[in-house]
VEXVEX-44697 format. One record per residue (C-alpha): residue in three letters; chain; x negated, y, z negated. Coordinates in steps of 0.02 Angstrom, whole numbers. Layout:
BEGIN
REC lumgu vexgu     c1     c2     c3
REC   ALA     A      X      Y      Z
...
//
This chain:
BEGIN
REC lumgu vexgu     c1     c2     c3
REC   MET     A -11462   2616  -1896
REC   LYS     A -11455   2789  -1762
REC   LYS     A -11445   2921  -1860
REC   PHE     A -11400   3090  -1778
REC   ILE     A -11468   3253  -1833
REC   ARG     A -11435   3415  -1728
REC   THR     A -11580   3533  -1687
REC   ILE     A -11539   3701  -1642
REC   GLU     A -11682   3767  -1537
REC   ASP     A -11738   3875  -1375
REC   PHE     A -11891   3783  -1252
REC   VAL     A -11958   3833  -1073
REC   CYS     A -11923   3657   -974
REC   ASP     A -12115   3564   -952
REC   ASN     A -12053   3496   -794
REC   CYS     A -11999   3689   -652
REC   GLY     A -12011   3782   -811
REC   HIS     A -11824   3864   -834
REC   GLN     A -11801   3936   -978
REC   VAL     A -11653   3842  -1100
REC   LYS     A -11558   3902  -1214
REC   GLY     A -11504   3751  -1340
REC   SER     A -11344   3722  -1437
REC   GLY     A -11391   3586  -1559
REC   TYR     A -11370   3436  -1434
REC   THR     A -11459   3496  -1283
REC   ASN     A -11605   3349  -1253
REC   HIS     A -11636   3402  -1058
REC   CYS     A -11661   3555   -959
REC   PRO     A -11484   3573   -850
REC   GLN     A -11591   3647   -693
REC   CYS     A -11700   3498   -676
REC   LEU     A -11641   3364   -779
REC   PHE     A -11803   3357   -829
REC   SER     A -11829   3286  -1030
REC   LYS     A -11960   3279  -1150
REC   HIS     A -11994   3111  -1252
REC   VAL     A -11995   3186  -1437
REC   ASP     A -11877   3093  -1526
REC   ASN     A -11865   2931  -1576
REC   ASN     A -11687   2944  -1658
REC   PRO     A -11590   3125  -1583
REC   GLY     A -11640   3250  -1654
REC   ASP     A -11782   3201  -1767
REC   ARG     A -11932   3272  -1664
REC   GLN     A -12015   3083  -1736
REC   ASN     A -12099   3049  -1575
REC   SER     A -12263   3101  -1559
REC   CYS     A -12278   3020  -1348
REC   HIS     A -12210   3194  -1278
REC   GLY     A -12215   3145  -1095
REC   LEU     A -12110   3180   -956
REC   MET     A -11941   3099   -967
REC   ALA     A -11900   3098   -746
REC   PRO     A -11719   3094   -694
REC   VAL     A -11728   2912   -612
REC   SER     A -11529   2861   -619
REC   ILE     A -11340   2920   -661
REC   GLU     A -11198   2808   -712
REC   GLN     A -11030   2835   -752
REC   ASP     A -10973   2803   -951
REC   HIS     A -10775   2843   -967
REC   GLY     A -10773   2956   -852
REC   GLN     A -10937   3065   -896
REC   TYR     A -11076   3064   -834
REC   VAL     A -11236   2970   -910
REC   ILE     A -11400   3018   -844
REC   LEU     A -11532   2889   -875
REC   HIS     A -11737   2975   -895
REC   HIS     A -11857   2866   -875
REC   CYS     A -12038   2957   -988
REC   GLN     A -12166   2937   -851
REC   LYS     A -12321   2938   -999
REC   CYS     A -12289   2775  -1106
REC   GLY     A -12143   2714   -983
REC   ALA     A -11985   2695  -1116
REC   GLU     A -11810   2754  -1064
REC   LYS     A -11680   2831  -1137
REC   LYS     A -11458   2877  -1103
REC   ASN     A -11425   3091  -1098
REC   LYS     A -11249   3110  -1086
REC   SER     A -11232   3235   -934
REC   GLN     A -11184   3434   -994
REC   GLU     A -11062   3541   -915
REC   SER     A -11222   3638   -871
REC   ASP     A -11299   3546   -796
REC   ASN     A -11368   3553   -630
REC   PHE     A -11210   3434   -529
REC   ASP     A -11301   3461   -364
REC   LEU     A -11443   3333   -432
REC   ILE     A -11349   3230   -532
REC   VAL     A -11263   3190   -361
REC   LYS     A -11436   3165   -261
REC   ILE     A -11491   3068   -396
REC   ALA     A -11325   2960   -416
REC   GLN     A -11339   2915   -220
REC   GLN     A -11518   2855   -229
REC   VAL     A -11480   2695   -259
//
């Protein structure tokens, strides 16, 4: 059973250097959409991989954009809901790369 742990953290994106203000639900950079492979379950910070997770595709789920991230280090894939603060032009660009 997955267990969500709300973890409020600010961070600097390892991909683009953007200063990200965390909300406790922030799991990727709103500027470049990259994430970091740090969780086994959302918010637990228990994964030792720490690889960059590239946004590789966009899906829609009940009208919301969902970003599929692929870990560049171990190959794991995870889905993350987009946020209003995300770079919408980049979401559209990734969605069109089918």
